DOPA-970182 format. One record per residue: residue in one letter; x, y, z of N, C-alpha, C, O in turn. Coordinates in pm, whole numbers, plus 50000, padded with zeros to 5 digits. Layout:
<kolvos>
AXYZXYZXYZXYZ/...
</kolvos>
This chain:
<kolvos>
X579889634836088578889638835982579809644235863579379642535749/X580839649535876581279659235794582409651635682582969656435584/X582479638035739583649630335633582749616935554581849609835602/X583229616835450583119605735376581619608735321581009599235274/X581029620435325579909624435227578629617035305577669611435251/X578919618735467577489614935514576509626535512575409624635460/X576819638335566575899653135549575329651535397574109650935380/X576119650935301575519649735181574499642535146573549646835081/X574669627835198573789615235181572559617135229571509615135167/X572719622335379571609626935465570709639235416569599639435467/X570949648135337570519660135259569639654335148568469657935135/X570199645435072569279637634953568689631735006567529633134968/X568849620735127567619612035182566559620835162565729620235071/X566629630135264565379637735310564619645335191563429644735163/X565709653035126564799657534975563949649434898562879652934849/X564599636334887564039623634804562919618434887562119609734854/X562979625135004561669615635098560209625235082559069620635076/X560589639435076559539648335099558079647134999556969649035050/X558269643534840557329642934748556569628734794555369627734768/X557179618834855556659603734905555879610435033554669608335025/X556259617835145555549622235246554499630635186553369627435221/X554579640935101553439645235078552279638135033551139640735072/X552589627934940551609619434888550779610634996549599607434985/X551649607635100551339600935204550119611135284549019607535327/X550509619835287549239631735357548379632135278547269636335314/X548549628835170547309635335070546299624535086545099627335081/X546799610235111545739599335098545159596735248544379587935281/X545929609635352545039608335477544589621535481545359628535547/X543649627435438543299642535457542659646935600542409658435637/X542489636735657541809639435814543149642735882542979648935988/X544619640035844545699643135921546369655835871546509657735750/X546749663735955547339671935940548899672635982549209674436100/X549869671135880551369666935917552279680935898552379689135806/X552799679936009553819694136013555359684436054555559673936115/X556299695035981557929689036023558329699236109557839710436121/X559499692936184560519700636265561779693336239561809681136225/X563039702636232564179696436222564899703736306564919716036315/X565649694036383566199695336530567659686236513567809674036519/X568709697436488570069693236467570949695436615570909704636697/X571809682236611572809687836741574039681336690574179673136600/X575119688536789576649683636745577049691036891576799685336998/X577659703336885577769711337032576709718037057576369729037014/X575959707837163574739716137188573689710637079573929702136994/X572409717537103571259712237008570229726136946569989735437023/X569829726236840569349739436792568099736236691568249728236598/X567039741936711566139738636604566349747936494566479760136494/X566339738136386566379746836245565309752336198565419761836121/X563929746936240562379754536230562159755936353562099746736435/X561999769336375561499774736493560059770236544559769766136657/X559419771536462557869764336481557649749336357558329746836258/X556559742536408556389733536321555959741836190555439753036187/X556309733536085555809738235955554909726635866555199714735851/X553779733535815553189722835750553879718035616554539723835530/X553459705335634554329695335480553779701335375554509697735283/X552879708835324552759711535205553509724335181553789724635061/X553929734535241554509744935253556239744335309556939754435308/X556769729335361558179727035394558889729335288558469726535176/X560229735235312561359734535219562699731535273563349738435352/X563049719935220564479717035272565539724635274566009728335166/X566029728135374567519733735347568799726535427569129723635542/X569279725435294570399712935329571289719435477571469731035514/X571709706535533572299709435654573809709135638574289703835538/X574739715235746576069718435688576469709235832575859709135939/X577459703235800578389695035944579189703535997579879710035918/X579299705336104580419713736154581959709536114582549698936134/X582329719936058583869717236026584799710436116584799715736227/X585519701336107586599698236192588069701036158588569695936058/X588639707436222589989710236201590999696936301590789695236422/X591899689936234592929679436310593249686736425593189698936416/X593609681236542594089683836623595379681436614595689671336551/X596679691336683597899687036681598039673836798597459674436906/X598689664936765598619654336870600229644436869600759639636769/X600679643537001601799640437008601479626037077600679627037170/X601899614237053601959602137068603059595037078603779594036978/X603409588837197604419582437264604469572137295603759569537392/X605309560237236605089544837270605809541037378607009541937352/X605589537037497606219530937611606139513437573605249505237596/X607589512137500607669496937474608449488037564609569492437591/X608129475637620608619463737702609289459137585608779457437474/X610709457037624611999452637541612279439937625613429435837608/X611669433837697612279422437770612119411437708611599413037597/X612409398137742612499384737701611009379037676610829370437590/X610049383637749608829379937734608129382637597607149377137548/X608869391837553608119400837425608649394737311608359399637202/X609499383037319610109376437193609569373037081610099373636971/X608209368237113607489362036984606569373436930605889370736831/X606479387536992605899400136944606589408136894606209414436795/X607649409936944608589425636909608519425636760607959435936725/X608789419836680608779420736563607409427936480607319438136411/X606419417436521605119424736486604739437736558604279447436497/X604929437536681604769453336722605639463436643605239475036648/X606669461136576607309471236521606509471636404605989482636386/X606219461936308605699464136194604239470636197603759477536107/X603499466636338602259472536371602499490336411601729499536385/X603469490736463603659505336506603969515836367603639527636358/X604589508736279604909514836194603679518036109603439529236066/X602769505236084601249506436022600429517636103599689525736047/X600619517236234599669525536310600009540736264599109549036280/X601259544936208601659556536192600559563036054599939573636050/X600639552935963599709556035844598419558535885597839569035855/X597659545635981596219545936034595849560936090595039568536039/X596649563136209596429576036254596299586036162595199591436149/X597429590036083597039600735958595979601035879595389611035840/X595669586935849594649586035755593289592535836592419598535774/X593249590735957592609598436062592139610936076591189615336140/X593139617235991592859632836003593809640736109593879652836126/X594459631436171595289638336295596399646536221596599645436100/X597129655136308598319660336267599339655936379599449662636483/X599999645636357600789639936445602219638936450602929640036351/X602559637236544604249631936577604269624036692603849627336803/X604769613336661605329600236693606649598536788607729603236752/X606549593436877607899592537007607989578837009607149571536954/X609059574337078609019558137118610229558737276611229565937277/X609909551637368610679550137469610739535137497609649530037525/X611819526837495612119512637557612189513837686612589524537730/X611869504437766612179499237912612449485737928612119476037859/X613069486538021613789468638074614439469438204614419480638255/X614969460838263615809459838339617079452038304617069440838252/X618269459638341619559453938292620539460838245621689456938266/X620289472938170621149481138109621279481937978620649474037909/X622029490437925621999493637786622589485637747623519482337821/X622459478237624623109468637522623589474037391624259467137314/X623259486237366623219486837211624629499937203625519500937288/X624499508337085625359513537066624959532037091623859536937065/X625809537637132625689552037184624979558937061624049566437091/X625319557336917624869565336809623649561236792623119564536686/X623069555336862621689547336802620369557836811619239553036817/X620549571136811619619580736792618539578736903617339577836877/X619019578037016618049580237172619029582537270620229580037279/X618209588037340619079590437473618679579637608617589577737663/X619699574937627619769564537774619809570137893620619579037918/X618999565937974618719569138131618639556538206617759547938197/X619969556638304619739545638388619229550138494619759560338539/X618249545138557617359547938652617409537538771618279528938757/X616609536838888616929531539010616699515838998617239508439080/X615879510638892615809499738853615649496938716615909485738671/X615259506138648614999504338499616179512038419616809521138473/X616449507538285617139514938203616019518138091615199509738052/X616089530838049615109534637930615879542437834616909548737858/X615239541037717615619546937586614939555237508614189551137418/X615109566037532613939578737464614539584137319615629589837312/X613759581637216614009589037091612789598437095611679596137144/X613249610037030612499621137040610799621336949610679613536855/X610059626936972608979631436886609599634136729610599640836700/X608839627836651609399632436534608149628836418607049624936458/X608409630336278607419629436179607229615536202608029609136270/X605989609236140605769596336098606639586236017606629573936022/X607479595535934608279588935863609679587935934610319577435932/X610059597435986611149591836079610709581536213611499573736266/X609759582636241609349576736359609269558836301609449549336377/X609039557836183609169542736118610699540236114611049528436110/X611469548136116612879543036109613279541036267613839530336295/X613059549436360613189549636498612719535736535613619528436577/X611679531236529611129517836528611459506236506611189495636562/X612309509936385612959496336342614479498236374615329493736297/X614749503836472616049501836566615879497136679616859495936753/X614619493436720614359489136857614529474936859614019470236758/X614999466836927615169452836964615109447837074615429455037168/X614729435737099614689429137199616029426937297617109423237250/X615829429437434616859431237511617659444237495618689445437560/X617299453237421618179464937400618489472037507619399479837483/X618049472437627618019478837742617879470337890617639474938001/X618089458237856618699446537963618199434637912618939426137863/X616549433137922616369418437909615489413238026614659404338007/X615719420038164615519413638288614109417138307613829412638418/X613209422038264611809424538294611149435338283611769445938293/X609819435638263609179449438275607689447638372606709441338331/X607759454338498606829450738555605929462938623605999465638743/X605209468838546604419479638569603149475738650602269469138595/X603039479438769603609492738823604109493438949603569499439043/X605369486138953605729483539093606589498339116607069504639023/X606669502339255607369517839292608399521039213608609532139163/X609359506139197610689510239107610479514138981611449515138906/X609189516938936608929520638783608669535038792608899541138687/X608239542538897607709558138901608939565138835608729571738734/X610169564238884611089575438824611399574238657612259580138593/X610409564638610610529562938439609689576838406610059583338307/X608629581438481607739586538428607829602338404607059608438330/X608949608438483608899619738507609799622038325609589631838254/X610459614138300611199611838172610079614138056609989622337964/X609189602438105608219603237982607579613337954607269615637837/X607189622938075606379634138042606989643537975606349650537897/X608799646038000609329655137980609409651737827609469662537768/X609419642437748609809635937611608419643437536608609647937422/X607179644737591606079653937557606409668537538605949676037624/X607229674637427607869685437456607189698837372607649710237363/X606089693937322605359701837223604179712237297604109710937419/X603689717737263602699729137348601759724037444601439712737408/X601159727337552600319724937626599179718537563598669707837593/X598829727237462597539726937392597369710437321596409702737322/X598509709437274598729693437197597939683237262598069683337384/X597179674637216596769663537257598089656637283599059658737211/X598119648237391598999639237450598719628337495598089627237600/X599109618537429598589602337420600029593237459601079594137395/X599839584737576600639575237598600349561337530599239557037562/X601039553437447600409540337418601339532537507602509534237474/X601209525937591601879513337685601829499937597600849496837530/X602989492537605602739483137514603459470637617604669470137593/X603039460337725603709452437779603049439537821601859439937855/X603749427237822602909415437872603299413838006602839402938040/X603719417138069604179420438200603689427538308603399439338289/X603479420538459602589432438537603239430338658603769420338708/X603079443538700603849442038845602819443638927601709439338894/X603059450939062602219453139181601359466939122601349471939009/X600779470139226599809482239179600179495439285599559506039297/X601229491439349601559502239468601999514939408601909525539470/X602499514139283603179525139175602269534539131602519546639134/X600949528539080599839534539013599479549439069599609559539001/X599049549239188598699564539229599629574739184599269584139114/X600719573039221602089584739173601909586239023601429596238969/X602369574638956602119572938801601159582038744601359591438666/X599949577238802598609582938749598959598938784599109605738682/X599089604238876599559615638928600499623438837600229634638795/X601489617538813602379622538695602089625238558602449635938508/X601499616738494600769614238388599559627138373599559632338262/X598729631838455597569635538472598109650938459597629658838378/X599229654138556599609669138585600419673538457600899684838448/X600549664038360600819668338216600209664738125600619662238012/X598939663938177597569660538054597969651637958597879654337838/X598479639138008598819627837913597939617437977597959614238096/X597069611737872595869601737853596929587837781597619586737680/X596609579937881597569564337842596239553937764595069553337801/X596769547737668596149537237642597059525137657598169523937604/X596459516837733597549503937758597289489037670596129484937674/X597939483737620597669471537575598749463537659599959462837638/X597929457137769598799450737862598019436937917597519428837838/X597989435738019597569424538123596469425938220596489434838305/X595239415038208594399420038255594319411038377594849400038366/X593769413938487593509406838613594759411438673595299421638630/X595409402738797596449401938888596329414238948595129416938962/X597269425539003596829436939054596139446938991595979457539051/X595699445438879594929455538809595659468838759595119478338702/X596759467638786597769479838764597739485638616597929497738603/X597519477838504597469481738386596199487338338596309497138265/X594889482738367593429488338371593689499438413593669508738332/X594019502038557594069514738626594759525638571594109536038560/X595789525638539596699536238475595809542238340595529554038316/X595439529638260594449534938161593189542838193593009554338152/X592289535638271591179540538316591599553538399591089563338345/X592329556838507592269567538527592899579738507592879589038588/X593509579738387593979587538304593229592938159593579600038064/X591909585138200591069588338071591019579737941590219582137851/X591949569337936592329564537825591619551037822590689548937900/X591999542537743591279525737736592219515737741593369518637707/X591959504137778592809492637806592489481437705591339481837660/X593119473637669593299463737564593969451437618595109452537663/X593329439337618594399426537682594979423037575594339421037472/X596459421637584597549418037488597339405337500597539400637387/X596969394637590597089384637570595819376837501595709364537496/X594829386837446593709381237340594269386837236593449391637158/X595579388237200595989392637067597209389037042598009394636967/X597429375237135598729367737088598919365636935597919362236870/X600039367136876600109361336755600189373736653599549383836680/X600969373136536601079385736465599989390036391599809401936367/X599389382936360597919389536288597159395536371596859407336355/X596639386836491595659393436555596309406436638595489414636680/X597739408836664598469421436735598129429336659597359437736705/X598499430636509598399441636404596899444936422596709456936445/X596009438636417594579439436421594599449236551594459461436536/X594759444236659594509450136782595189464836766594439474536780/X596359466736741597039482936729596279489836618596339502036603/X595659482936552594929490336442593499497036504593039508036473/X592929487436597591809493536692592129505336763591319514636766/X593389506036831593799514936874593809527536783593059537236799/X594669526336692594549541136605593089543336584592589553536629/X592449535636526591039539136529590299545336618589469554036592/X590639540436751589799548436851590579560036874589949570536882/X592019560336887592819574136916592309582336829592019593436873/X592029579436668591869588536562590219595836597589909607336566/X589499587736655587939595536679587959602836789586919608836814/X589069604336881588569612536995590069619736957590699621637061/X590679623536856591789634636847591519642436735592319650736692/X590409640136686589999649236551588619657336596587639656636521/X588569664036702587449667936743587869684936804587629689236917/X588439691336707588139705636741587719712036633587899707936519/X587099722936663586209729836555587129741836527587749749136604/X587019741436374587909752036285587829767236370588779775136360/X586589770736458587069784736554587689782536656587809792036733/X588189771836686589129769236832588529761036923589099754837013/X587269761136896586409755237022586679738337002586549732436894/X587129731537143586959715437142585439707837124584419710737187/X585539699637044584459693136994583649683537113584289673137128/X582549684037192581999673637217581919662037176582309651737230/X581269664037054580999651836964579829650236907579579652836790/X578949645237005577469644536972576599644337077576359634037140/X576029657137105575209660837185573849657237207572929665337225/X573709640537205572469639437175571549640537298570339639637276/X571959642437425571159644837527570359660137531569209661937570/X571129668637488570609681537466569679681237349568669688037369/X569719675937245568369674337152567079666737251566069673137280/X567219656537283566499649237363565689657637478564579654237521/X566419668937521565549678837623564929686637519563729689237531/X565659691337405564919702937384563459694737270562419700437238/X563849681537234562409677037201561149675737289560009678037249/X561559670837440560859669837528560129684837546558899684037545/X560549695337559560019709837557558859709737500557759713437543/X559269703737362557949705037241557059694337256556049694237185/X557269684737341556119675437338555169679037497554179672237521/X555589689637591554589692637668553139697137625552749700537514/X552439696137742551009701137688550919716437756551349716637871/X550609724937723551139729837556552239732337578552749735037686/X552899731637437552099732237289551329722037234550339722637160/X552059710837290550979698337233549449699637256549089704937362/X548639695937180547199695137233546829682837301547379672237269/X545839683437403545509668637457545449658237385545979647637420/X544629659837245544289651937143545169653737035545519664936998/X545639640336969546529643136832546889630336778546609620136842/X547429629936676548639618136615549549617736678550029628636709/X550059607936718551009602836803552379610536720552469608536599/X553199617436774554429621636700555269614336672555689606136754/X555909615536509557019605736494558459611736496558739620036410/X559429607636595560489612036616561699602636525562089591336555/X562019608336443563459601836351564579606136372564889617336330/X565469598236444566859603036540567779595236428567629583236404/X568839604536357569879597536294571129603736380571169614536439/X572119593936370573259595736442574499587236372574269576236322/X575599592136371576709585336346578039583436424579099578636383/X577759587836535578489584036669577939583836806576739582536829/X578789585136891578279583837021577769593837127578509603737123/X577069594837194576659607937285577829609837356578519600637401/X578109624137368579129628137442578679640037569579449647337631/X577219638837581576799644437680575939634437788576059622437812/X575079643937839574169632937958572959628337848571939635137836/X573179616537772571899609437709571059606337811569869609537799/X571509599537931570329593838017569309606838046568109607138020/X570079617238105568759626738153568319633238064567389640738093/X568809632737922567849638237790566669626537765565559629237720/X567009616437795566159603437758564889604337865563689604037838/X565519605437991564559609038089563269618038100562109615938134/X564209632938039563409641338031562159640437910561059645737925/X562529633337797561749628837679560499619337712559349618937666/X561199611537814560009597737835559299604437985558489596638034/X559449616538059558919618738157557709626538093556929630438180/X557259630437945556359639337887555369625137839555889614737799/X553959627037853553199616837799553169615137650552889604537594/X553519627737584553599628637430555009620637390555129614837282/X555889620837472557199614137445557039600237475557459593837379/X556649593237560556299580837564555369574737481555459562537463/X554319582237417553519578237318554009578937166553239574637081/X555089583537132555819591037018555899577036980555839567437057/X556069576736821556649564736718558059569736701558289580736650/X559059561036747560369565636765561079556336684560789544436692/X561989560536606562699553536481564129558336498564309569936536/X565029551436476566379554936505567219548836368567019537236332/X568039556636304568919552636198570399557936243570839569236265/X571079543236247572429546936244573169546736129573239536836056/X573829559336104574849562536006576329557336019577219565036054/X576599543035990577949541235994578069528136115577139523236179/X579549524636120579589514936218579929520936330579919513736429/X580229532236345580799539836476579359543636564579319545836686/X578159543836464577059548636577576729536036694576749523736686/X576429545336802576279536636910574839531036931573959536237000/X574749518736855573259515536859572669510636964571439509336965/X573479507137077572789504137198571989518637254570789518737281/X572739528437263572199539337263570839542937185569789547237232/X571109540337067569849542836976568919532037030567819537337016/X568749521837075568499510337109567129513637219565929510737218/X567869519737293567329524737417566539539837402565999544937500/X566539545537284565989555737249564619550737200563609557337219/X564599537837129563449530637068562639527637163561419527437142/X563179524737283562179519437372561479504237383560699499137463/X561989500737290561039484637266562379476437224563179480237138/X562489463137310563389453637297563469447237137564519444937077/X562349445337094562219438236985562549446436861562599440036756/X562809460036856562939469736762564439471736752565079473236857/X565169471736613566389473936617566759490036566565819496236516/X567769495336575568159507736503568099504136343568479492636321/X567749510736241568259507536091569619511536077570029522436119/X570429502136012571939504036017572119508335864571819499835779/X572599520935822572849526835701574419529135680574929539835713/X575129519635628576499519935618576729522535458577629516735398/X575839531735395576369537235245575019546835210573939545135267/X575239556135118574159564235083572699558035048571599561435092/X573069547434948571809540034911570779535235018569559536435007/X571409529935116570769526335268570159535035333569049533635383/X570869545035337570259558335401569089566435326568189572535383/X569269565335188568029568535131566689558735191565639559435254/X567379551635136565999539935160565479538935293564309535135301/X566229542135425565489540335548565189553935565563979553635588/X565549566035567564939577935561563719575535482562749578535552/X563339571235360562479572435307560989565435346559819567935317/X561769553735442560729543835497560299552235608559169557135606/X561209554435717560809563035792559819573135781558889573535861/X559969583435666559049592335696557909586235577557109595435556/X557759581235542556559577035460555759562835502554619563735546/X556339550735488555489538935567555159542135694553999540935733/X556399547635792555829552235919554929562735952554119561336044/X555019575035871554039584235860552439576335861551559577835946/X552399568635747551329559535711550569555035798549339555435788/X551299549635910550779541336012550159554236105548989557036134/X551249559736132550909570936259549849576636188549159582136274/X549399578136095548189590936041546869584136004545809589935979/X547099569736005545849562835952544839563836062545239565736177/X543499562736036542329564236119542259561636237541729568736322/X543039545936261542929540136378543979548236497543789548136618/X544949554036436545979561136559545389576336549545989585536605/X544459578036491544169595636519543539597136650542929590036730/X543929609236642543519618936778543599608736906542579606336971/X544639603836935545259594037068545279605337178545739616737176/X544649598437267545139604737402546789597837457547209586337441/X547439609237522548769607337542548769595237684549609586337702/X547639598137767547879586737874547139576737823546599570737916/X546839571737711546209558837672547419548537676548559552837663/X547189535537692548269523537742548529524237581547779528237491/X549969518437575550839514737480551649524137464551549533837539/X552589523837370553609533537327553799530037193552679529037144/X554539528037123554689530736981553609519636886553639507336892/X552869526536817551959521236773552569510836609553519515436544/X551959498636567552169488236507552689495936352551969504836306/X553799492336288554509499236198554599485636100554139474936141/X555179486635975555429479135874556939475035902557589481835981/X557579463035834558809461235853559639469035766559329473335656/X560909470735836561339479035788562269475435660562289463235647/X562919481035577563369475435460564849467535510565399470035617/X565309458235416566339447835435567469454135482567609466335469/X568259447635533569959454735572570639458235457570219457235342/X571629462235492572639466935356573249453835319573179443335382/X573799455935216574729447935115576219450135163576869459335114/X576799441135264577999446035311579129447035254580219449235308/X578779444535083579959443935014579939459734979580979465234944/X578739466734989578899481934944579149492535073579129504835060/X579369486235186579609494335308580819503835293581989500035284/X580409516535293581599529435286581729532535414582889535835436/X580989533135517581089540335646581229530835776581309535835888/
</kolvos>
């Protein structure tokens, strides 16, 4: 929420909605409307210790937690065998573009390169990399360096540079490469360490346990663009080190491969820019904690036995990083939690709409997608006025929480965003 003006837009949307909420409340004099604000990021915290009557409520702008880019070391482990003949040039172009994308995400990054193959070194000694002849493989290691220097290094990579005989991760004869891989991460231990593996050939899985052990011992997370199926080695290396896997055969061709590597950059960028300026590592989005807090306030008491159904408006631009399921279970364990009118607003395309839909608890409802400031203002106003009007109408007043049914009928939400105006 600290980037692209999201938190500023949310503050504006709520300030804009308050006069309209007061008008709706005035039209329903038998309804006493109060507000509470619960923020969540690293844990959750009530901004208003007690419910505040709408007439005396004053909005105090929220501040997003400041983020400091984490020092990040990324090494590409690149298959240079003949099977990569149709891909190698696009890989090189995409890796150069990767440097620009990851910088754009706010990461302080160094980039390194390791080529691997069977057959022996075929280049010149002054190539800027160090060659290791191992039991089966030959590898060339370019050092971690600036993105600008990395672009020069990746340009010097060529097909068959280290043999051309094949790259079969993760047979046992691959294991002796990985101590050299971890040694190449020569920065401070607290740096984020990411290995991006690119290969379109797979061996067996008998080397996976030891490879994973070596990587985890050095706190290296592997993101693998590799082969699905077969021995499952590529998937296993990614999953067991905490990374992600993408199927390289779903992106054969220059255009698609470039797009896939861009997706990798986006994924890594989200996951490495999560350190708070005070040094604490950010969990990201502790939605589960927020739902736990809300559930505690929906008990009886402090809630009365008969009341208007509570309206819960959830806004989020990310994915839960704590135990969302436990929080949702706690909320739904309360009768007033089940009876509440629940609205979800997804801020930007990165918001986890599947989780938000689970919060809604109604298969026919969708989160409101807000991909620009105007849409966010429109959706917050609707959620705080049209929904409030429905919830405070005479037919819904003084409901018992045990009554059948969950959310009351509400009017249709505003139309979706104009895609041409999307900024988030």
